[in-house]
C-alpha positions as CSV (number, residue, x, y, z in Angstrom):
1,M,-178.5,15.7,-93.4
2,S,-181.5,18.0,-93.1
3,F,-183.5,16.3,-95.8
4,F,-184.0,13.2,-93.7
5,D,-187.2,13.0,-91.7
6,P,-186.8,12.6,-87.9
7,E,-188.1,9.0,-88.2
8,Q,-185.4,8.0,-90.7
9,K,-182.7,7.4,-88.0
10,V,-181.1,4.4,-89.8
11,E,-180.8,6.2,-93.1
12,A,-179.4,9.3,-91.3
13,A,-176.8,7.2,-89.5
14,E,-175.7,5.6,-92.8
15,A,-175.5,8.9,-94.5
16,M,-173.4,10.4,-91.6
17,F,-171.0,7.5,-91.9
18,L,-170.7,7.9,-95.6
19,I,-170.1,11.7,-95.3
20,G,-167.3,11.0,-92.7
21,A,-165.6,8.6,-95.0
22,M,-165.8,11.0,-97.9
23,V,-164.4,13.9,-95.9
24,G,-161.5,11.8,-94.7
25,A,-160.8,10.6,-98.2
26,I,-160.8,14.1,-99.5
27,Q,-158.5,15.3,-96.8
28,I,-156.0,12.5,-97.5
29,F,-156.1,13.3,-101.2
30,I,-155.4,17.0,-100.5
31,S,-152.5,16.1,-98.1
32,V,-150.9,13.6,-100.5
33,F,-151.0,15.9,-103.5
34,K,-150.2,19.1,-101.4
35,L,-153.3,21.0,-102.6
36,G,-153.7,23.0,-99.4
37,D,-152.1,26.1,-101.0
38,L,-155.0,26.4,-103.3
39,T,-157.1,27.8,-100.4
40,R,-154.9,31.0,-100.5
41,Y,-156.9,31.9,-103.6
42,I,-160.2,31.8,-101.8
43,S,-160.9,35.2,-100.2
44,E,-161.1,35.3,-96.4
45,S,-164.4,37.2,-96.9
46,V,-165.8,34.1,-98.6
47,I,-164.8,31.9,-95.6
48,I,-166.3,34.4,-93.1
49,G,-169.5,34.7,-95.2
50,F,-169.8,31.0,-95.5
51,M,-169.3,30.3,-91.8
52,T,-171.8,33.1,-90.9
53,A,-174.4,31.5,-93.2
54,A,-173.6,28.0,-91.9
55,A,-173.8,29.1,-88.2
56,T,-177.1,30.9,-88.9
57,L,-178.6,27.9,-90.7
58,L,-177.5,25.6,-87.8
59,A,-179.0,28.0,-85.2
60,V,-182.2,28.4,-87.2
61,S,-182.6,24.7,-87.8
62,Q,-182.4,24.1,-84.0
63,L,-185.1,26.6,-83.1
64,G,-187.7,23.8,-83.2
65,N,-185.7,21.8,-80.7
66,A,-185.1,24.9,-78.6
67,L,-188.8,25.5,-78.4
68,G,-189.7,21.9,-77.9
69,I,-191.7,21.5,-81.1
70,H,-191.4,19.3,-84.2
71,D,-190.1,20.7,-87.5
72,K,-192.7,20.9,-90.2
73,D,-192.4,19.7,-93.8
74,T,-189.3,18.1,-95.3
75,G,-185.6,19.1,-95.3
76,A,-185.7,19.5,-99.1
77,Q,-187.3,22.9,-98.7
78,N,-185.6,26.1,-97.8
79,V,-184.8,26.3,-94.1
80,L,-186.3,29.7,-93.7
81,Y,-189.6,28.5,-95.2
82,R,-189.6,25.4,-93.0
83,L,-188.9,27.7,-90.0
84,S,-192.0,29.8,-90.8
85,L,-194.1,26.6,-91.0
86,T,-192.7,25.3,-87.8
87,L,-193.4,28.5,-85.9
88,T,-196.9,29.2,-87.3
89,R,-198.2,25.6,-87.6
90,G,-196.2,23.8,-84.9
91,D,-197.2,22.4,-81.6
92,H,-197.4,24.4,-78.3
93,Y,-194.1,25.6,-77.1
94,N,-192.3,23.6,-74.4
95,Y,-191.1,26.0,-71.8
96,K,-188.8,23.4,-70.2
97,A,-187.0,23.0,-73.5
98,L,-186.7,26.8,-73.8
99,G,-185.3,27.0,-70.3
100,V,-182.7,24.4,-71.1
101,T,-181.8,26.3,-74.2
102,V,-181.3,29.6,-72.4
103,V,-179.2,28.0,-69.6
104,T,-177.1,26.2,-72.2
105,L,-176.3,29.4,-74.1
106,V,-175.5,31.3,-70.9
107,L,-173.2,28.6,-69.6
108,A,-171.5,28.2,-73.0
109,V,-170.8,32.0,-73.4
110,S,-169.8,32.5,-69.7
111,L,-167.4,29.5,-69.7
112,R,-165.9,30.5,-73.0
113,K,-165.1,34.0,-71.6
114,L,-163.6,32.3,-68.5
115,V,-161.4,30.1,-70.6
116,R,-160.1,32.9,-72.7
117,R,-159.5,35.2,-69.8
118,Y,-157.5,32.8,-67.8
119,R,-156.0,30.9,-70.8
120,L,-157.5,27.6,-69.6
121,P,-157.9,24.4,-71.7
122,Q,-160.9,24.4,-74.1
123,F,-163.2,22.5,-71.7
124,D,-166.1,25.0,-71.9
125,M,-168.4,23.1,-74.3
126,L,-167.8,19.7,-72.6
127,V,-168.5,21.2,-69.1
128,T,-171.7,22.9,-70.5
129,L,-172.8,19.6,-72.0
130,L,-172.2,17.7,-68.8
131,I,-174.0,20.3,-66.6
132,V,-177.0,20.5,-68.8
133,A,-177.3,16.8,-69.4
134,V,-177.0,15.9,-65.7
135,S,-179.5,18.7,-64.8
136,V,-182.0,17.5,-67.4
137,Y,-181.7,13.9,-66.1
138,L,-182.1,14.9,-62.5
139,F,-185.2,17.0,-63.3
140,G,-186.7,14.1,-65.3
141,W,-186.9,16.1,-68.6
142,T,-186.4,14.3,-71.8
143,S,-186.6,17.2,-74.3
144,P,-183.5,17.6,-76.5
145,D,-181.2,20.5,-75.9
146,A,-180.2,23.1,-78.4
147,N,-177.1,22.8,-80.5
148,G,-175.6,25.8,-82.3
149,K,-172.4,27.3,-83.7
150,T,-171.0,30.6,-82.6
151,I,-170.7,33.5,-85.1
152,E,-167.7,35.8,-84.7
153,P,-169.1,39.3,-84.7
154,K,-165.7,41.0,-84.4
155,R,-164.4,39.2,-87.5
156,I,-167.5,40.2,-89.5
157,V,-167.2,43.8,-88.5
158,Y,-163.4,43.7,-89.2
159,A,-164.2,42.4,-92.7
160,F,-166.8,45.1,-93.4
161,R,-164.4,47.8,-92.3
162,A,-161.4,46.4,-94.2
163,S,-162.6,47.2,-97.8
164,N,-165.8,47.5,-99.8
165,L,-164.9,44.4,-101.8
166,D,-164.6,42.3,-98.6
167,A,-167.9,43.6,-97.4
168,I,-169.6,42.8,-100.7
169,V,-168.2,39.2,-101.0
170,L,-169.0,38.5,-97.3
171,A,-172.5,39.7,-97.6
172,M,-173.2,38.0,-101.0
173,T,-171.8,34.7,-99.6
174,A,-173.9,34.9,-96.4
175,V,-177.1,35.9,-98.2
176,S,-176.6,33.2,-100.8
177,G,-176.2,30.6,-98.0
178,L,-179.4,31.6,-96.4
179,A,-181.4,31.9,-99.6
180,L,-180.0,29.1,-101.7
181,G,-178.1,26.8,-99.4
182,L,-174.5,26.3,-98.4
183,D,-173.4,24.4,-101.5
184,E,-174.5,27.2,-103.8
185,A,-173.1,29.8,-101.4
186,I,-169.5,28.5,-101.5
187,L,-169.6,28.2,-105.3
188,I,-170.9,31.8,-105.6
189,G,-168.3,33.1,-103.1
190,V,-165.4,31.3,-104.8
191,G,-166.6,32.6,-108.2
192,M,-166.7,36.1,-106.9
193,S,-163.2,35.7,-105.5
194,I,-161.9,34.6,-108.9
195,L,-163.7,37.4,-110.8
196,I,-162.9,40.2,-108.3
197,F,-159.6,39.4,-106.5
198,V,-157.5,37.1,-108.5
199,P,-157.2,39.3,-111.6
200,R,-155.5,41.9,-109.3
201,A,-152.9,39.4,-108.2
202,A,-149.2,40.4,-108.5
203,K,-146.2,39.0,-106.9
204,L,-145.3,40.9,-103.7
205,K,-141.7,42.2,-103.8
206,A,-139.6,43.2,-100.9
207,S,-136.3,45.2,-101.4
208,E,-133.9,46.2,-98.7
209,L,-132.8,49.8,-98.8
210,V,-129.7,51.3,-97.3
211,L,-128.3,54.7,-96.4
212,D,-124.8,54.9,-97.9
213,D,-121.8,57.0,-96.9
214,H,-123.0,59.8,-99.2
215,G,-126.3,60.2,-97.5
216,V,-128.3,58.5,-100.3
217,V,-131.2,56.1,-99.6
218,R,-131.1,53.5,-102.3
219,E,-131.4,49.7,-102.9
220,K,-128.8,47.6,-101.1
221,L,-125.9,46.3,-103.2
222,T,-123.8,43.3,-102.6
223,G,-120.8,45.2,-101.2
224,D,-122.8,47.5,-98.9
225,S,-122.0,47.3,-95.2
226,P,-124.9,46.4,-92.8
227,C,-126.6,49.2,-91.0
228,K,-126.7,48.8,-87.2
229,A,-129.2,51.6,-86.6
230,L,-132.2,50.4,-88.5
231,L,-133.6,48.0,-91.2
232,L,-135.2,49.8,-94.1
233,Y,-137.4,47.8,-96.5
234,D,-139.5,48.7,-99.5
235,L,-142.6,46.6,-100.2
236,E,-144.4,46.6,-103.6
237,G,-147.4,44.7,-105.0
238,E,-151.0,43.9,-104.4
239,L,-151.9,43.6,-100.8
240,F,-154.7,41.1,-101.2
241,F,-155.3,37.6,-99.7
242,G,-153.4,35.8,-102.4
243,A,-150.2,37.5,-101.3
244,A,-150.9,37.0,-97.6
245,L,-148.5,34.1,-97.1
246,E,-145.7,35.9,-98.9
247,L,-146.3,39.1,-96.9
248,E,-146.3,37.1,-93.7
249,R,-143.0,35.4,-94.7
250,Y,-141.3,38.7,-95.4
251,L,-142.5,40.2,-92.1
252,T,-141.5,37.2,-90.1
253,E,-138.0,37.1,-91.6
254,L,-137.7,40.9,-91.0
255,T,-138.6,40.4,-87.3
256,E,-136.2,37.5,-86.9
257,R,-133.4,39.4,-88.5
258,A,-134.0,42.5,-86.3
259,Q,-133.7,40.2,-83.2
260,A,-130.6,38.4,-84.5
261,E,-128.8,41.7,-85.3
262,S,-130.1,43.6,-82.2
263,V,-131.7,46.2,-84.3
264,N,-134.5,48.1,-82.6
265,Y,-135.9,50.1,-85.5
266,I,-137.6,49.0,-88.7
267,V,-138.8,51.4,-91.4
268,L,-141.3,49.9,-93.9
269,R,-141.8,51.9,-97.1
270,V,-145.4,50.9,-98.1
271,K,-145.9,53.5,-100.8
272,R,-146.2,50.9,-103.6
273,L,-148.6,48.6,-101.8
274,R,-152.0,48.6,-103.5
275,N,-155.5,47.4,-102.8
276,P,-155.2,46.3,-99.1
277,D,-157.8,43.7,-98.0
278,L,-158.8,42.0,-94.8
279,V,-156.2,39.1,-94.7
280,C,-153.1,41.2,-95.4
281,L,-154.3,44.0,-93.0
282,E,-154.6,41.3,-90.3
283,R,-151.1,40.1,-91.1
284,L,-149.8,43.6,-90.9
285,E,-151.5,44.2,-87.5
286,H,-150.1,41.0,-86.1
287,F,-146.6,42.0,-87.2
288,L,-146.8,45.5,-85.7
289,K,-148.1,44.1,-82.4
290,K,-145.5,41.4,-82.2
291,A,-142.7,43.8,-83.0
292,E,-143.9,46.1,-80.2
293,S,-144.0,43.2,-77.8
294,L,-140.3,42.4,-78.7
295,G,-139.2,46.0,-78.2
296,I,-138.9,46.8,-81.9
297,T,-140.2,50.1,-83.2
298,V,-141.8,49.9,-86.6
299,L,-142.3,53.1,-88.7
300,L,-144.6,53.0,-91.7
301,A,-143.4,55.4,-94.5
302,G,-145.2,56.5,-97.6
303,V,-148.7,55.4,-96.4
304,R,-151.1,56.3,-99.3
305,S,-154.7,57.4,-98.8
306,N,-156.4,54.1,-99.5
307,L,-154.2,52.2,-96.9
308,L,-154.5,55.1,-94.5
309,E,-158.3,55.0,-94.7
310,A,-158.3,51.2,-94.2
311,L,-156.1,51.6,-91.1
312,H,-158.4,54.3,-89.8
313,R,-161.5,52.1,-90.3
314,L,-159.8,49.3,-88.4
315,R,-158.8,51.8,-85.6
316,F,-155.1,51.3,-85.8
317,E,-154.7,54.7,-84.2
318,D,-156.1,53.3,-80.9
319,W,-152.9,51.3,-80.3
320,F,-150.4,52.3,-83.1
321,P,-148.6,55.6,-82.3
322,K,-149.3,58.3,-84.7
323,D,-145.7,59.5,-84.8
324,Q,-144.7,56.1,-86.3
325,M,-146.8,56.6,-89.4
326,F,-145.7,58.9,-92.2
327,P,-148.3,59.5,-94.9
328,Q,-147.3,60.1,-98.4
329,G,-147.2,63.8,-99.2
330,S,-146.7,65.9,-102.3
331,D,-142.9,65.3,-102.2
332,E,-142.2,62.0,-103.9
333,D,-140.0,60.6,-101.1
334,S,-140.4,62.9,-98.2
335,A,-142.2,60.4,-96.1
336,T,-139.4,57.8,-96.3
337,L,-136.7,60.4,-95.5
338,A,-138.8,61.7,-92.7
339,A,-139.1,58.3,-91.2
340,V,-135.3,57.7,-91.4
341,R,-134.7,61.1,-89.7
342,S,-137.1,60.2,-87.0
343,V,-135.2,57.0,-86.2
344,Y,-131.9,59.0,-85.9
345,E,-133.6,61.6,-83.7
346,R,-135.0,58.8,-81.4
347,Q,-131.6,57.2,-81.2
348,G,-129.5,60.3,-80.7
349,D,-125.9,59.7,-79.6
350,A,-126.7,56.1,-78.9
351,N,-126.5,55.3,-82.6
352,A,-123.1,53.7,-83.2
353,C,-123.5,53.1,-86.9
354,E,-120.7,54.7,-88.8
355,H,-122.6,54.8,-92.1
356,C,-125.6,56.8,-90.9
357,R,-124.1,60.0,-89.5
358,P,-127.1,60.6,-87.2
359,K,-125.7,63.7,-85.5
360,R,-125.8,65.7,-88.7
361,V,-129.5,64.7,-89.2
362,A,-130.3,65.5,-85.6
363,L,-129.0,69.0,-86.2
364,G,-131.7,69.5,-88.8
365,R,-129.7,69.3,-92.0
366,A,-132.6,68.0,-93.9
367,R,-131.0,68.3,-97.3
368,W,-128.3,65.9,-96.4
369,L,-130.5,62.9,-97.2
370,Y,-131.5,61.9,-100.7
371,Y,-133.5,59.1,-102.1
372,R,-132.6,57.1,-105.2
373,V,-134.0,53.8,-106.5
C-alpha cells in the first residue's frame, strides 16, 4: 500500500479490499488442503527476522505522521531513502503531533504491562485509541496519530543466544527486509532455512528405557513390568525447528503419563540430541517449567557440550536446579546411571517399586547398575 500517493484514497481503498479478499482466499485454500504443516519447515528465526523488519518498516513509515510532516517522493522507493528525504526536505515539525505520538506510546506500553500483570482482557490498544482520539478532538487538533507495531526484544535476544545459525538467519532476514523489502526478505529467509536447516532434518526418536531385575538399564520390552519410581526415556535426533512438533508431542505424552501413573520423576537421556535451535529449546523450556509446576522432577542426563552451552546462553541455570542436570562425561553412560541413582537417593525408603532395588543404590553400590542398549 505504500506506493500509493496520499491523494489516491479511492485507489488505496480498492487495493485494500482486493488484498483482504486475496488473503481470505489463500487462508481458505490452506485450510481446505491442510497445508498448515508446511510452516514447520520455515525457521522461527525467519519469522522473528521478518516480523522485526516489518515492525521497523511500519514504525519508520509513520515517522512523518508522528512529526506532523508529509512524506516525500513515492512509495516505490526504498523506505529508508524516503525517510531521509522526508526528514531533510520536509515541512516544519508539528509539535502537537509529536506530543500525541509520545502520549500514545506511553499509554500503549503502560496499559500492556497492566494487562499482562493482572491478566486482564486485551483492551489496551482500544483504550489507548479512545483516550487519544477523544483528547485530540477535545483539544481541537486534527493531526493524525502514530501507528506502529511492537517488536519483541526478548524473542530477538533469545534467538541470538540460542545458536549461531538462528542469529545469522534472523539478522539476514531483518536486514533484507529493511534494504530490499518484505517480499524479498521472506524469500531470502525461507531460502536460507531450506539451505541451512532442512538438510539436517532427521526423524526424532523416543525410546523408553527400564531398569530390570538384574540392575541393567536397557530398552523396554513388551513383557517388562512398569516402573513406579521413575520414567526413563532416551531421545535421539536433530533438535531443530522441523522436529519441534514431534518433540512437543513426546514431551506432552510423557507429562500426561507421569500424571496418570502418579510418577514424580522423569529422567530424559539427551545424549543423542544434536544441533539444538531456538524452537526446540523453547519447547524444552516449556516442558521443564510445566513439569515443575505439576510437582514432577525432571533430570536431564547425558547433556553434551553444545546443548549445555545453549542452555547456559539462555540462562537455564537461573531457574533449573544444577543437581538435575548431568553432563556427559568420559564414561559412555555414567551420566544416565548417575541420574537414576540420584532419583533413588531422592526417594529413599519411599520408593515402593520392586524392580528398582533403591536401597542397594542408596548404600553406594555404584557397580550394581549397568547400561545396555
